[in-house]
PAROMAR-307871 format. One line per field, with one value per atom (N, C-alpha, C): residue number from 1; residue in one letter; atom name; x, y, z. Coordinates in steps of 0.1 Angstrom, whole numbers, padded with zeros to 4 digits. Atoms other than C-alpha are relative to their C-alpha. Layout:
nr: NUM | ... .
rest: A | ... .
atom: CA | ... .
X: X | ... .
Y: Y | ... .
Z: Z | ... .
***
This chain:
nr: 1 | 1 | 1 | 2 | 2 | 2 | 3 | 3 | 3 | 4 | 4 | 4 | 5 | 5 | 5 | 6 | 6 | 6 | 7 | 7 | 7 | 8 | 8 | 8 | 9 | 9 | 9 | 10 | 10 | 10 | 11 | 11 | 11 | 12 | 12 | 12 | 13 | 13 | 13 | 14 | 14 | 14 | 15 | 15 | 15 | 16 | 16 | 16 | 17 | 17 | 17 | 18 | 18 | 18 | 19 | 19 | 19 | 20 | 20 | 20 | 21 | 21 | 21 | 22 | 22 | 22 | 23 | 23 | 23 | 24 | 24 | 24 | 25 | 25 | 25 | 26 | 26 | 26 | 27 | 27 | 27 | 28 | 28 | 28 | 29 | 29 | 29 | 30 | 30 | 30 | 31 | 31 | 31 | 32 | 32 | 32 | 33 | 33 | 33 | 34 | 34 | 34 | 35 | 35 | 35 | 36 | 36 | 36 | 37 | 37 | 37 | 38 | 38 | 38 | 39 | 39 | 39 | 40 | 40 | 40 | 41 | 41 | 41 | 42 | 42 | 42 | 43 | 43 | 43 | 44 | 44 | 44 | 45 | 45 | 45 | 46 | 46 | 46 | 47 | 47 | 47 | 48 | 48 | 48 | 49 | 49 | 49 | 50 | 50 | 50 | 51 | 51 | 51 | 52 | 52 | 52 | 53 | 53 | 53 | 54 | 54 | 54 | 55 | 55 | 55 | 56 | 56 | 56 | 57 | 57 | 57 | 58 | 58 | 58 | 59 | 59 | 59 | 60 | 60 | 60 | 61 | 61 | 61 | 62 | 62 | 62 | 63 | 63 | 63 | 64 | 64 | 64 | 65 | 65 | 65 | 66 | 66 | 66 | 67 | 67 | 67 | 68 | 68 | 68 | 69 | 69 | 69 | 70 | 70 | 70 | 71 | 71 | 71 | 72 | 72 | 72 | 73 | 73 | 73 | 74 | 74 | 74 | 75 | 75 | 75 | 76 | 76 | 76 | 77 | 77 | 77 | 78 | 78 | 78 | 79 | 79 | 79 | 80 | 80 | 80 | 81 | 81 | 81 | 82 | 82 | 82 | 83 | 83 | 83 | 84 | 84 | 84 | 85 | 85 | 85 | 86 | 86 | 86 | 87 | 87 | 87 | 88 | 88 | 88 | 89 | 89 | 89 | 90 | 90 | 90 | 91 | 91 | 91 | 92 | 92 | 92 | 93 | 93 | 93 | 94 | 94 | 94 | 95 | 95 | 95 | 96 | 96 | 96 | 97 | 97 | 97 | 98 | 98 | 98 | 99 | 99 | 99 | 100 | 100 | 100 | 101 | 101 | 101 | 102 | 102 | 102 .
rest: M | M | M | S | S | S | A | A | A | A | A | A | S | S | S | P | P | P | D | D | D | T | T | T | L | L | L | S | S | S | N | N | N | A | A | A | D | D | D | I | I | I | A | A | A | R | R | R | E | E | E | I | I | I | Q | Q | Q | S | S | S | L | L | L | Q | Q | Q | K | K | K | R | R | R | A | A | A | F | F | F | E | E | E | R | R | R | Y | Y | Y | E | E | E | D | D | D | A | A | A | A | A | A | L | L | L | R | R | R | A | A | A | E | E | E | A | A | A | D | D | D | P | P | P | A | A | A | R | R | R | A | A | A | E | E | E | A | A | A | I | I | I | Y | Y | Y | A | A | A | Q | Q | Q | A | A | A | E | E | E | R | R | R | D | D | D | T | T | T | A | A | A | P | P | P | W | W | W | I | I | I | A | A | A | R | R | R | A | A | A | T | T | T | A | A | A | L | L | L | N | N | N | D | D | D | E | E | E | R | R | R | V | V | V | A | A | A | R | R | R | Y | Y | Y | R | R | R | R | R | R | R | R | R | A | A | A | K | K | K | R | R | R | W | W | W | R | R | R | N | N | N | A | A | A | A | A | A | L | L | L | V | V | V | I | I | I | G | G | G | V | V | V | V | V | V | G | G | G | A | A | A | M | M | M | V | V | V | V | V | V | M | M | M | W | W | W | M | M | M | M | M | M | T | T | T | R | R | R | A | A | A | G | G | G .
atom: N | CA | C | N | CA | C | N | CA | C | N | CA | C | N | CA | C | N | CA | C | N | CA | C | N | CA | C | N | CA | C | N | CA | C | N | CA | C | N | CA | C | N | CA | C | N | CA | C | N | CA | C | N | CA | C | N | CA | C | N | CA | C | N | CA | C | N | CA | C | N | CA | C | N | CA | C | N | CA | C | N | CA | C | N | CA | C | N | CA | C | N | CA | C | N | CA | C | N | CA | C | N | CA | C | N | CA | C | N | CA | C | N | CA | C | N | CA | C | N | CA | C | N | CA | C | N | CA | C | N | CA | C | N | CA | C | N | CA | C | N | CA | C | N | CA | C | N | CA | C | N | CA | C | N | CA | C | N | CA | C | N | CA | C | N | CA | C | N | CA | C | N | CA | C | N | CA | C | N | CA | C | N | CA | C | N | CA | C | N | CA | C | N | CA | C | N | CA | C | N | CA | C | N | CA | C | N | CA | C | N | CA | C | N | CA | C | N | CA | C | N | CA | C | N | CA | C | N | CA | C | N | CA | C | N | CA | C | N | CA | C | N | CA | C | N | CA | C | N | CA | C | N | CA | C | N | CA | C | N | CA | C | N | CA | C | N | CA | C | N | CA | C | N | CA | C | N | CA | C | N | CA | C | N | CA | C | N | CA | C | N | CA | C | N | CA | C | N | CA | C | N | CA | C | N | CA | C | N | CA | C | N | CA | C | N | CA | C | N | CA | C | N | CA | C | N | CA | C | N | CA | C | N | CA | C | N | CA | C | N | CA | C | N | CA | C | N | CA | C | N | CA | C | N | CA | C .
X: -0003 | 0494 | -0009 | 0009 | 0476 | 0006 | -0002 | 0473 | -0003 | -0001 | 0468 | 0010 | -0011 | 0490 | 0007 | -0007 | 0518 | -0006 | 0004 | 0506 | -0012 | 0012 | 0476 | 0000 | -0003 | 0488 | 0004 | -0004 | 0493 | 0017 | -0015 | 0532 | -0001 | -0003 | 0523 | -0006 | 0004 | 0506 | 0011 | -0017 | 0538 | 0010 | -0012 | 0561 | -0007 | 0008 | 0535 | 0002 | 0004 | 0530 | 0021 | -0014 | 0572 | 0002 | -0003 | 0577 | -0004 | 0006 | 0552 | 0007 | -0008 | 0570 | 0010 | -0017 | 0604 | 0000 | 0002 | 0592 | -0002 | 0003 | 0577 | 0010 | -0007 | 0604 | 0015 | -0011 | 0632 | -0010 | 0005 | 0610 | 0000 | -0004 | 0610 | 0015 | -0016 | 0648 | 0002 | -0003 | 0650 | -0005 | 0007 | 0628 | 0010 | -0013 | 0653 | 0011 | -0014 | 0683 | -0003 | 0004 | 0666 | 0002 | -0002 | 0657 | 0011 | -0015 | 0691 | 0011 | -0009 | 0707 | -0003 | 0001 | 0689 | 0004 | -0003 | 0693 | 0008 | -0010 | 0726 | 0000 | -0003 | 0723 | -0011 | 0008 | 0694 | -0001 | 0001 | 0703 | -0001 | 0003 | 0705 | -0013 | 0012 | 0672 | -0009 | 0006 | 0660 | 0001 | -0003 | 0676 | -0010 | 0010 | 0661 | -0012 | 0013 | 0629 | -0005 | 0002 | 0628 | 0002 | -0002 | 0641 | -0010 | 0013 | 0610 | -0009 | 0011 | 0588 | 0000 | -0002 | 0600 | 0001 | 0000 | 0604 | -0008 | 0011 | 0570 | -0001 | -0004 | 0575 | 0012 | -0012 | 0608 | -0009 | 0001 | 0593 | -0009 | 0008 | 0564 | 0005 | -0008 | 0586 | 0009 | -0008 | 0609 | -0009 | 0009 | 0580 | -0006 | 0004 | 0568 | 0011 | -0010 | 0600 | 0006 | -0002 | 0605 | -0012 | 0009 | 0573 | 0003 | -0002 | 0581 | 0014 | -0015 | 0620 | -0010 | 0005 | 0599 | -0007 | 0007 | 0576 | 0009 | -0008 | 0604 | 0009 | -0007 | 0624 | -0010 | 0011 | 0591 | 0002 | 0004 | 0589 | 0012 | -0013 | 0627 | 0000 | 0001 | 0622 | -0008 | 0009 | 0592 | 0005 | -0007 | 0612 | 0014 | -0010 | 0640 | -0003 | 0012 | 0618 | -0003 | 0002 | 0606 | 0012 | -0013 | 0637 | 0009 | -0003 | 0649 | -0009 | 0011 | 0618 | 0001 | 0000 | 0620 | 0015 | -0016 | 0660 | -0002 | 0001 | 0651 | -0007 | 0012 | 0621 | 0008 | -0010 | 0646 | 0006 | -0013 | 0673 | -0006 | 0006 | 0649 | -0005 | 0003 | 0635 | 0009 | -0013 | 0669 | 0002 | -0004 | 0679 | -0008 | 0008 | 0648 | 0001 | -0002 | 0654 | 0011 | -0010 | 0687 | -0004 | 0002 | 0674 | -0008 | 0006 | 0650 | 0007 | -0005 | 0675 | 0011 | -0011 | 0700 | -0005 .
Y: -0012 | 0141 | 0009 | -0009 | 0157 | 0013 | -0014 | 0190 | 0006 | 0001 | 0185 | 0010 | -0003 | 0204 | -0009 | 0009 | 0185 | -0004 | -0001 | 0189 | -0008 | 0006 | 0172 | -0013 | 0011 | 0142 | -0009 | 0010 | 0109 | -0002 | 0004 | 0096 | -0011 | 0008 | 0071 | 0002 | -0008 | 0094 | 0007 | -0011 | 0117 | -0008 | 0011 | 0085 | -0002 | 0003 | 0075 | 0012 | -0014 | 0110 | 0004 | -0001 | 0114 | -0007 | 0008 | 0083 | 0001 | -0002 | 0090 | 0012 | -0010 | 0125 | -0003 | 0002 | 0112 | -0012 | 0007 | 0084 | 0011 | -0009 | 0112 | 0007 | -0009 | 0133 | -0008 | 0007 | 0106 | -0006 | 0006 | 0094 | 0013 | -0013 | 0130 | 0003 | 0000 | 0131 | -0011 | 0010 | 0099 | 0005 | -0006 | 0109 | 0008 | -0008 | 0140 | -0007 | 0006 | 0120 | -0005 | 0005 | 0101 | 0005 | -0016 | 0135 | 0002 | -0011 | 0150 | -0009 | 0013 | 0116 | 0002 | 0001 | 0116 | 0013 | -0011 | 0155 | 0009 | -0008 | 0165 | 0014 | -0012 | 0201 | 0010 | -0008 | 0208 | -0003 | 0005 | 0189 | 0010 | -0011 | 0221 | 0004 | -0004 | 0232 | -0013 | 0012 | 0197 | -0003 | 0001 | 0197 | 0010 | -0013 | 0232 | -0001 | 0003 | 0222 | -0012 | 0006 | 0192 | 0003 | -0005 | 0211 | 0008 | -0004 | 0234 | -0005 | 0012 | 0206 | -0008 | 0006 | 0190 | 0008 | -0006 | 0218 | 0003 | 0003 | 0219 | -0014 | 0014 | 0182 | 0001 | 0000 | 0188 | 0010 | -0012 | 0218 | -0009 | 0007 | 0197 | -0012 | 0007 | 0171 | 0000 | -0003 | 0191 | 0002 | -0003 | 0204 | -0015 | 0014 | 0167 | -0006 | 0005 | 0158 | 0008 | -0011 | 0190 | -0003 | 0002 | 0180 | -0014 | 0016 | 0142 | 0001 | -0002 | 0155 | 0005 | -0011 | 0181 | -0013 | 0011 | 0152 | -0010 | 0006 | 0129 | 0006 | -0008 | 0156 | 0001 | -0002 | 0163 | -0014 | 0009 | 0125 | -0004 | 0002 | 0119 | 0008 | -0008 | 0151 | -0009 | 0005 | 0134 | -0014 | 0016 | 0100 | 0005 | -0004 | 0119 | 0005 | -0003 | 0137 | -0010 | 0011 | 0105 | -0005 | 0003 | 0091 | 0003 | -0011 | 0117 | 0001 | 0000 | 0115 | -0016 | 0014 | 0076 | 0001 | 0001 | 0081 | 0007 | -0008 | 0109 | -0007 | 0007 | 0091 | -0016 | 0016 | 0055 | 0004 | -0004 | 0076 | 0002 | -0003 | 0091 | -0014 | 0014 | 0052 | -0005 | 0006 | 0038 | 0012 | -0007 | 0066 | 0000 | -0002 | 0064 | -0016 | 0014 | 0025 | -0001 | 0001 | 0030 | 0007 | -0009 | 0055 | -0012 | 0008 | 0028 | -0010 | 0007 | 0003 | 0002 | 0002 | 0019 | 0003 .
Z: -0009 | 1069 | 0006 | -0009 | 1100 | 0000 | -0001 | 1103 | 0016 | -0016 | 1140 | 0007 | -0007 | 1164 | 0007 | 0000 | 1173 | 0017 | -0009 | 1209 | 0004 | -0003 | 1209 | -0007 | 0004 | 1190 | 0009 | -0010 | 1208 | -0007 | 0002 | 1210 | -0015 | 0009 | 1185 | -0013 | 0013 | 1158 | -0003 | 0001 | 1164 | -0010 | 0007 | 1153 | -0016 | 0016 | 1125 | -0012 | 0009 | 1108 | -0003 | 0007 | 1110 | -0007 | 0009 | 1095 | -0015 | 0012 | 1067 | -0006 | 0009 | 1061 | -0004 | 0005 | 1059 | -0012 | 0007 | 1036 | -0014 | 0010 | 1011 | -0002 | 0005 | 1014 | -0007 | 0007 | 1006 | -0015 | 0013 | 0979 | -0014 | 0008 | 0964 | -0005 | 0002 | 0967 | -0007 | 0011 | 0949 | -0014 | 0012 | 0920 | -0002 | 0005 | 0919 | -0005 | 0002 | 0920 | -0015 | 0013 | 0888 | -0010 | 0008 | 0872 | -0006 | 0001 | 0876 | -0010 | 0010 | 0864 | -0016 | 0009 | 0835 | -0011 | 0007 | 0826 | 0012 | -0009 | 0842 | -0002 | -0003 | 0831 | 0006 | -0008 | 0848 | 0015 | -0012 | 0880 | 0011 | -0013 | 0902 | -0001 | 0000 | 0892 | 0006 | -0007 | 0899 | 0015 | -0011 | 0931 | 0010 | -0004 | 0938 | 0004 | 0001 | 0932 | 0011 | -0012 | 0956 | 0014 | -0013 | 0982 | 0007 | 0001 | 0976 | 0005 | 0000 | 0977 | 0014 | -0018 | 1011 | 0008 | -0011 | 1029 | 0010 | -0014 | 1046 | 0005 | -0008 | 1052 | 0010 | -0011 | 1070 | 0011 | -0011 | 1087 | 0012 | -0008 | 1101 | 0007 | -0008 | 1110 | 0009 | -0012 | 1129 | 0011 | -0012 | 1148 | 0010 | -0006 | 1155 | 0010 | -0006 | 1167 | 0010 | -0012 | 1190 | 0012 | -0011 | 1206 | 0006 | -0005 | 1213 | 0009 | -0011 | 1226 | 0010 | -0009 | 1247 | 0012 | -0009 | 1261 | 0007 | -0007 | 1267 | 0013 | -0010 | 1289 | 0009 | -0011 | 1308 | 0007 | -0007 | 1315 | 0006 | -0009 | 1324 | 0014 | -0014 | 1347 | 0012 | -0012 | 1367 | 0006 | -0010 | 1372 | 0005 | -0009 | 1381 | 0016 | -0011 | 1409 | 0009 | -0008 | 1419 | 0002 | -0004 | 1422 | 0013 | -0007 | 1443 | 0014 | -0007 | 1463 | 0008 | -0008 | 1471 | 0010 | -0009 | 1481 | 0011 | -0013 | 1508 | 0008 | -0013 | 1523 | 0000 | -0004 | 1521 | 0010 | -0007 | 1536 | 0015 | -0014 | 1565 | 0008 | -0004 | 1571 | 0006 | -0005 | 1575 | 0010 | -0011 | 1597 | 0013 | -0009 | 1615 | 0009 | -0001 | 1618 | 0013 | -0010 | 1634 | 0013 | -0009 | 1658 | 0011 | -0010 | 1672 | 0001 | -0003 | 1672 | 0011 | -0007 | 1692 | 0015 .
***
């Protein structure tokens, strides 16, 4: 797990780190489930410990995902603006062509 700020990581690094964090959290919860099944009297304490153990991983994955979503939104906004500009320029060209033909 990288301690780098999410905004300094590449998209591939973000995806890779999220996947790693998810895998670790799932493994930890799976281990907790097996331990709770073996000792039902302590199940609540076992699950509480698993939640405490995974909390930093979940927080990091959330921060990484928030950065990924922000990047996608910025990209979508750029594409939307480009499409609008192309549409306006295209409409102007069509109008110019119509005035030249008449």
